[in-house]
N, C-alpha and C positions, 0 to 999 in steps of 0.2 A: 563698251557696253558690258554689263554684267548679266550672266545667265545662270540658271540654277538646276540642280539635279537632286530630287528627293530620294532618300535611301531608307530602307527599313531598319538598318542598324545591325544586320547580321554580321557574322565573322567575315563572310565573303565580301560584304560591302566595305567593311573596315580595311580588309587586306588590300582591295583594289584601290581604295583611297590612299593608303600609305605608300603603295607601290606605283602611284601615278598612272593608273590604268582604268579603263572602263570596258564594258562588254557591249558590243553592238549586236542586237538580237535580229533574228530573221522575222519576216512578216507574220509567220504562223504563231509567233509568241506574243503578238500585240493583243491588247485587251478590248478593242472595239470590234464587235462582230460584224459591223457594217463595212469595215475597212476592206479595201481590195475589190470593191465592186465597180464595174464600169458598164457603160451602155454603148452598144454598137448597133447602128441601124434599128433603134428602138427595142433592142433585145438586151435585157439585163443579164450580165455575166458576173458570176461570183468567182473571183480568182481562186479562192480556197477550194471550191468544188473541182476546178480544173487541176489544182495541185494534186488532189486525191485520186480523181477518176481518170485523168488524162483523156477524157472523152471529148473529142472535137468534132463529132459527127454532125452536129447542128450547123457547122460553118462551111462556107464555100472553100474549095481547095485553095483558092487564091490567097485566103487569109489564114488558113489552117497552120501553115509552117510559121507564119509571122507570130501568131498567137502562141504557138509552142515555144518559140524563142523568147517572147515577152514573159511568159510564165517562168521559164528557166532563169532568165535574168533577175526577175523579182525574187525568186527563191534564193539566189546567191547574195542579194543585197543585205547589208547590215544596217540596222537603225538604232541610233542612240537618241532618246527623247529628252529634251530639256525644256525649261519654262522660263518666262521672263519675270516671274513673280515668286518671291520667297515666302509670302505671307498668305497664301491661298489655303483656307481651311479645308477645302475638299481634297486638295493635293496632299496635305499633311495627313488626312484620314486615309486616302487611297494608297499612297506610295511610301509613307513614312511610318508604317506600323501603328496607325491610330495615334500619332503624335509621340511615339516612343523612339522614333528614329532620328535622322538628321538630314540636313539639306546642305549641299556643297555649292558654294558661290565660285564661279569661274570668271576670269577675265577673258572675254571672247577674243580679243585681239591676240592674247598670248596662246589661248587654246588652239587657235587655228594655225599657229606657226608650225606645229608638228603634230602628227604627220599629215595634216589636212590643209585645206585652204578655204577661203570664204565660199567658193563655188559649191562646196559639199554641204553647206548649211542652208536650210530652207525654212522659212516661216510657213507653218501649216495653214492651209486655206480651209475655212469651215463653210460648209454649204448644206442647204436642204436637199440639194439634188446630187445624184450620182454623177461622177465625171463622164462626159460624153466624148467618145473617140470616134471620129468619122473615118471613112475608108481612106481618105487622102492621107491622114496621119499614119494609118497602118501601112500603106503602100509606098509612101515617100520615105526613103531611108534616112534623110536628114531630120525630118519631122519626128520620125519614130524614135530617135535618140532620147527625146524628152518624155516619152510615154511613161517609163518606170517612175520618174519623179512626179509626174502628174498623178499617178496612182498612189504613190507612197506618201505624198505630202498633201493629201486631201482627206478630210474627216467630216463626219456628221456635225451639224451645227450644235448638237447637244454637248459637244466637247469643247466649245469655244472658251469656256472658263479656264482651260488649261494654259492658254497663251503659249502654245508649244512651238519650239524650234527643233527641227530634226537634223541631226547629222546623218546623211545617207551615204554609205560607203559601198563600193563595188563588192566588198567581201564582209562577212560577218566574223565575229570573234573578238578577242582582246586587242586593245590598242593602247599604246603608251602615249603620254603627253608630258609636256614640260611641267616640272613641279611648281614653278612660279605661277602657273595658271590658276591655282587654288588660292583665293584671296581670303575667304571666310568660311567658317562652319557655323550653321544654325542648328541648335538642338531643339527638339520638340519640348513642349511644356511637360511631357511625361517621361522624357528620357532619363534613365536612372543615372545616379552619380558614378557608378562603376564604369558605365559606357563613356561618359564624359571624360573621366580620368584616363581611361585607356586610350581614347583617341588623342587627347592632349599629349600624353606620354609618347605615343608613337609618332606624333608630328612635332615633337619638341625641337626648338631651335629654328623652325621655319617662319616664325613670326606671323602666324596666321591669326586673324581676328576671330573671336568666338562670341556668339550671341545665344541667348535662349529665348524662345518664343513664349509670350504670355498674352492673356486676353486683355484688351483695352477695357478700362472701367466703364460700365454701363453701355457697352457696345458689343455687337456680335462681330468683332474684328480682332485680328491678331496684330501684335507689335513685337519688335525685337528689343531685348535688353542686353547691353554689353556685359559680358562676364570676363573675369580675369583669367589669363592664361596661367595655369599652375606652374608652368615651366618657362615663364617669361624671361628668366635670366639666362636661359640656355641659348646658344647660338651655333649654327653650323658654319658661320663665316668668320667668327671671332678668331683672331690670331692666325688666320690663314695667310699664306703667301702664294701668289700666282706661280704656277709651275711653268706655264708658257710665257716666254719673254717676247713682248710685241716689238715689231719694227716701228720706230718712231721717226717721222719726218716733220717738216714745218707745219703740216696740217694737223698732225696728231700730238705733237710734243706738248702743246698747251693743255691737253687732256690726259696726260700720262697717268695721273693718279686715278682718274675715272675709268680709264681703259683697264688698268690693272685690277681695279675692284670688279669691273664687269667680267673679267676673265675668272676671277675667284668665284663669282656667282655661278657662272656656267660650269666651271670645273666641279662644283658641288652638286650639279644636277644629275639625277639618276640616268639620264639619257646620254650624258657626255662621257666618252671614254678618253678623249684627248682633244685639247684645243689646238688648232693648226693655223689660225690666222685671227687678226683683230684689226679693225679699222673704223673710221667714221663713215656713216652712211651719207650719201649725197642726195638721195631722194626721199629721205624720211627726216622728221624732226624740224626744229627751228633754230635760229641763231642762239636764243636763250635756253633752249632745251634740245641740244643735239642728240641724235640717236647713233649708237654704235652697233656694229655687227661683229659678233664673235663666231667664227667658223669652227665647228667641232665635228668629230667623227665618232662612230661606234661600229666597228666592223662586225661585231657579234650580232648587231641588228641591221646589217647591210646598209648602214648610213656612212657615206664616205666624205661628204661635205655638206653639212647643214648650217644655215645661218640662224643665229640667235640674236634677235634685235632687242635692245634695251636702251632706254633713254637716260639722260643725265638725272632727271628728277626721280626716276625709279631707282637708280643706283643709290642716290643720296637717301631716299626714303628707306631702302633696305638697310643701309649701313647706319643710319640714325637710329633705327629700331634695335640694331644689334650693338649699339655703343653702350 
């Protein structure tokens, strides 16, 4: 699945793109004033008010401590908002500097490899009604674990057009991701040539696809038009030799060339300090399209054994682009 992030095109946006990073904001930075409201025993509660006032006098002592803990947990969470749609006119207007910015296309399967997993991504639920939390949910410790997600992944029906997917992390701040997660960049129809050139130059050699948005003739709709990568002849993999020498047995010997290429791909990734293992995966892939895992570490980022999964087809696609 492909998912999208709209960016204004600021220097900070470009820097985080180039450095394979994003920033997960706290709930107070979100733009929906209705967000964070819940209903308990027919009483509307606005979490933002409790953030500011810490006034729990209207609640029974039995739930006061629980609410305080819930508020604190929600304060600590980080949220990164994505969309399923790259051609939404309203999103280009809201979040991409009135069509002067850009939109990042991520491969969801790769994005969640590090440092996340699928359990941290949630489809936002849109509703006319404020989420209702009953006393059982507050007082039952196992049910209570899901309350922050219920609060942070529910929005007013007025925002349904965003088709939002949220990464909800237990902490806010900057996160790194695998560079291969970025598949394409979409430029707005008003993005200036200097910005386009700058982004292509900083991402050169990564064989990313580039598009520019334009209006469909006679329709109030956007469509993408493929544009040439100015630096298409550059490659970060060309003429590279794998530093790590894999152990080959009867299962991996037939794939020696593919495994070495996979190691080269991982060794060029921003997150990889050193490859420490490489083998074929037994629970991913198919006979015609096997998947390999390359284990890498980066002690500076407290990563001591991370698996990077990549398929035969993906390896061949990357090296065909770079040939």
